[in-house]
N, C-alpha and C positions, 0 to 999 in steps of 0.2 A: 402482562398486557392483555386486555380484553376488549371486545367490541370491534366494530368495523374499522376504526382508525388503526388499531393494532394490526389488522390484516394487511395494511399498506406500509407497515414499518419495516425498514431494513435494520437488522441488528448486527453490528460488527464487534467482534471480541478482540481486545488488545491484550494478548498474553505473550510477553516477551521473555527472553533468556531461559527458554525451556529446553531447546534442543542442544545437546552436548555434541562434541565430536567435530564441530566446525573448525576449519583451519588445520585439520589433521587428516591423515590418510591411514588406510589399513582397516582390517576387520573390526577392531575394537571401536574405532571412530564411527563406523557405519552401524554397529550394534547399538551404541549410545544414541545415535541419531534416530534409529528406528524406535527406541523406547520413547523418546520425546515426541516423535511424529505420531505414534499411535495414541499417546496421551492426548495430544491436541485434537486428533480425529475423534476420539471418544467424547471429549468435551463438546465438540460441535454437534455430534449426533445426539448427545443427551439434551442439549439446549433445544435442538430442533424438535425433539420428542415432547418437550414440556412447555415450550413457549409458543404462543400464537403470534406469528408475524409473517411478513411476506418472504423473508429470506434471512439466512444467517451466514456470516462470513468471518474471516480472520484477517486482522491487520498483519501483513507479512511483507517481507522483501522478496520479490519474485526473482527467479534465476535470471542472471543477466549475461549468460554465457554467449548468447547468439548476437546480441547487438553491441557487444564489445564496450559497454560503458561500465566501468568499475563502480560498484556500489560505494557511495560516499563513506569514507572512513572505515571501510571494511575491505579485506583482501579479496581479489577476484577469484581466488581458488575456492571460495565458498560456493561457486556456481553449481558444481556437480552435486554437492550435498543439498543445495536448495532444490534441485530437480528431484532428488530422491525424496525430499520432504513433501513435494507436491504430488509425487506418485508417478514419475516418469522412469522408464527403464534406460539402460545405457544408450539406446538408439533414439531416445526422445519419444517413445510411444507411451500413451497413457495406460496405466495398469488399473484394472477394475478392482474396486473394493480395497484399494491401498492408497495411502497418502491423503493430502488435504484437499486437492482439487476435486476429488470424487465425492468428498463429504460436504463441502461448502456449496452455497447457492450462487455465490459471486466471488470474484477475486478483488481484494482491496489492497493494492500495492502501495508501498511506501514511496511517496513523491514529495518529501520535504525539500526545501530550497537550500542547497549548499551555499556557503558563504562566498565561494569563488565562482558562482554561476551568474551569468547575465540572463536576460529574458530569453534570448535566442537559444542559449544552452539549455535552459529549463524547459522550453517548449519541446526541444528535441528529446530531452530526457522523458517527458511525459508521453510523447508520441511512441518512442521505442519501448518504454515500459508497458504501455497499453498493448502494443503489438505483441510483446512477449507474453503478457497475461492472457491474451486471447487464444493462445495455444491450448488452453485448458477447456475451451468450449463453454465458458460461463461469462455472464455480464461482468464488466470491469468498472469499478468505482475507486479511483485513486484517493489516497488519504493525503490531504493537503493541509498546510499550516501556514498562517500569514506572518511567521517570524523566521529569521535565520536560525538554523539548528543550534541548540545550546552547545553542541560538540564542536562548533567552529573554532579553529585554533586562533583566529583573530578576534579578540574580545571586543573589538569595535563593532563586530557583527553579531556575535553570539547572543541569541535571545532578543535581538532588536527587531523592530517591524520591517518587513520587506516593503519597499516603496510601492505606491499604488500603481505605477506604470508596469512594474513587473507582475503584480498580482492580477492586473487586467489580462495580461498574456497567459497567466496560469488558468484563469477562468475560461478564456477562449480555447485553450488547448484541451481542457477537460471536456468542453462541449463538443469539440471536433473529433477527438480520438477516443473518448470514453463514453460510458452510458450514464454518467453523473459523477458525483464526487462526495467524499466525506470531508467536511470542513471542520477542523478541530482548532479550538482556541484555548488559551490559558484561562484560568479562573480569575477573570478581571472584569471590572465594570465596562459596559458597552459605552463607547463614545462615537459620536457622529463623525469626528475628525480622524478616526482610525484610518490608516493607510488602506487596509483591505476594503473598507466601506467605500472609499473614493474609487478604488479600482473596480468594485462591484457595480457601482452606479455607472461608471464609464462602460463597463461590459454590457449592462442592461440597455443603455442608450444605443450601443452599436448594433444591437439585435433588432432594432426597429427602424 
């Protein structure tokens, strides 16, 4: 990316299934997690050194230990390893030159819509996830998606569009509790009648 437009671009990297040792305990699990964490950190630093943009971040699931919401479809015991990933010690203090939070320019937490959440539950999830993310002292841009997660056990929901009324509240919550949002969609043709489009228009009208 070159030129003035690139200087205003936020670049988020989506590199999943790197950190091993999650869901385990003991020195071997922490050692595996450190290898993965350092790998991701080095990737971020290399991109920042070679790409002109406003900031670089990683799409991750932030630790959810403190606001007691279990990460969707993932065991809550991941929390301590997630803190380690972001560079916090056992007391929750930020460690310098360790972890992901020290390397990235912003936090981009996972805020997909679980199939069994209503709008109220999702707004709470975004609020508390942003609250958790701000512990790292960086801007927060949730990663949102206008479809129910493909991992939803109820196939009546998996991959289907989230209704416009729910998406309206997602946009409102991101404006209120975050510094913006990353909006990700499937590789599909744009349609004016998409649920998220209707929700976005309602959100824009509400702001005037």
